[in-house]
N, C-alpha and C positions, 0 to 999 in steps of 0.2 A: 711773512711774519704771523705772529699768533694773531688765529682771528679772536676779534674783541663781538662780546652783544653787550646791548644796555639795557637793564632790565628796570621799567619806568611799576615801581609801587601805582596805582591811579586808583586803589576801590575804597578810598577813606570819604567821607561826602564830607567833609568843609564845614562843618557848620557854624565854626568858631568867627570867619571871615563873615556870616552874615549875608551873602553873593546872590543866597535865595536858589541853595540849587550844588551841584557842585563846584567845588573854586574853581577848579580848574577848567571848567567852558566855557567859563566870566569873559568877557570880550576887553583885549590888549589891543590895542592898534589893530582895529580891526579883525583880529583871529582871534579864537578860541586860545587862552593862556597855554595851556600844553601843546597847541602848536609852534610855540617858541621856543618851548623844553626842547621839544622831539627835531626842531629844525638847529638847534645848537649842538645834538648829539649824533645827528645823521654822517658826519662829517668823519667819523672818530669812530661806530660801529655798523659793522658788515650787517648785522640783525637787532634791530628793537623788539622788544616784545614787550608791551602793556598788561600789565593786572589790574582788571579794573568789574568794576560789581554785571554779571552777562545784561543786568537789564540797561545799563549802560553801554554795552558793546557798540550798538552803532552811533552812538554821541561821541565814543570816541575813537570810530573812524572817519567819521567825517571831521573830526577836531583837527586829528592829522593830517585833513585832506591829501595831496599826494606822495605826500609821507610814506615808507611804508611800514607797515608794523606791524605784528603779529599780536593778536590781542589773546591772554588767556584768564581766564575765571581767576581773581583772588580769594582771598580767605578774609578772614574775620578781624585778626589782624593786621597790622603793616606786617611783619612778621612771617602770618604764612602768605601773603603775599609775594614777598619780595624770593619764599622758596619756591612759589611757585611758578615765579619769572625765571628763576635761574636751572629750575627741570627743563623747563622748555627750551633752555640756550642750548645754543651750539656751542656759543666760543671757548677757547680755550682758558677766555678770561674773560669775566664779569663787571658788567660798569653800573654800578647801582644809585641811582639819582632820580631823588627826587621832584615830583610829575610839579609843583608849586614852584620849582628853580627855575624862573627863565630865563636869566637872564649870565646862567654863568658860562664864563669866558673859555674861545679855544688855548690858553694859554694852561688855566687851572685843567682841565681836561685834560691836556696832555702833561702836562706836567705829574699828574695824580695814575698817568697810564705807564708812565717813564716808572716812577719809583715803585708801582707794582710788578713794575717785568721783573726789577732789581731785587726788590724783596719780598716779595711774593704779597705785599698788601699796601695799599696806600689810602688814606682819606687829605680831602681841603679840612682844613682847618684855618679858624682865626684863633689867635691870641687873644688875650682876655687883653684891655686896654683899661677897667674901673680897678678899682681895691676889691678884692673877695671876701667875703665874712661867709665863716658859717654858722648857724644860727638854731638855737635851739626851740623847743615846739613853744616854749613860753616868752619866743619874743626877743632872747637873750643871744650876743653874740659872744659863742663859746674858744671862736677860733681865726685870725686874718691869713689868709693864705698863699702864696706866695704866689702875686699872676706873673709869672713868669711861665712857670709852671701848670698853668692852665689856658688849655684851647676848649673854645668853641666847636661843637662837629658843623660840617657841612658836608653836601654831598658835594661831585659823586665820589664814590666806596668805591673800590678797586679789589676784586681779587680773583687769584688761580681758581679756577669754576671747579676741581676736582676735590679741592682741598677745603674748599665753602662749603660743599655737597655736603660733607660730614661731620661740619660745623654746627648748619640749622640739621641736620639729622641729631646730632651729642644734642642740643640745644629744644627737642623734639622729646626725645628720654629723658632726658635730666629734669624738665620743667623749665629751661630756662626762659627767660621772656625775656629780651632784646632794648635796650632803650636805641639802638642806631644799630646797621650793621658790622659795624668793627666793634664792638660788645660781643656778638655771637664770637667772631674769629678769635677776638679777646678770652671769651669764657673756653675754647678749644684750645688753651694753652698756645695758643699761636700772638708773633707782633705785625706790629700795625706801624708803616710809619707816616707820616704825616707832614702833609702839601700846605705850603700856607696857602689860604684863600682870602677872600676879601667880601668887603662892606659888600659890594655892589650884587655879592651871591646873595640876597636874599631869600630869604622861603614867603613866600606868600601865604601867613596867617589869616589878616585880619582886613577890613577893605581898604583902610589907607596907604596898604601895600603893595596893590595895584597898582594908583598913582607913584609909589615910587619905581616900582616897575617899570612902568609906562615912559618915565623921566631917563631912567638908565637905558632903557632901547630907544630913545630917541636920541639921545647922544651919539648912541652908536652910530644910528640912522647917518646923522650927518658926518661926524666923523670919516664913514664910507665914503660921504659922496661931497666930499670937500676936497 
């Protein structure tokens, strides 16, 4: 089977979380948040590459515990950190996953990998449940969008490595800055398949999100031990 490399960009400081430091090192069920993210990935990738700030290499390695990771220096932006991780990847496929999404399920990871290998690229995303309004700079509604066509992007996002490297190079050469990896792929003229994500695959952005993540993980512990 084709080798998969998981790339985890982790060079951000997580200032919005107000957790007095990098949010991915915040405690979650007795371990750093990052540990749970890496644990979710380790059975699906032959190589895990974490892009981090050089001064945090030791903390990242400590957070990983017994999970084997390779650490590379990240860049000034998330896109740069992803690029650094993809360059270090040895797999034919790269699975990019947010360091602050510790609750991703095995099913979502497997479905993203399968869809990507069938179509070239795939991401987890959740269909919008609320009515979506487009609003102008004056705070006035311009348009009501069809929520059936609106999807909220999550990770993992999985790509054929060689083509993704070309897409990253193209973005750098043209000055394109993507809000996620899929937009970099799209900017290169490629299509992306969407796989159903779910609300439990939350990204820890603010301090209260840690409580939600803890509850989700605790529920899984209970199911496993039932």
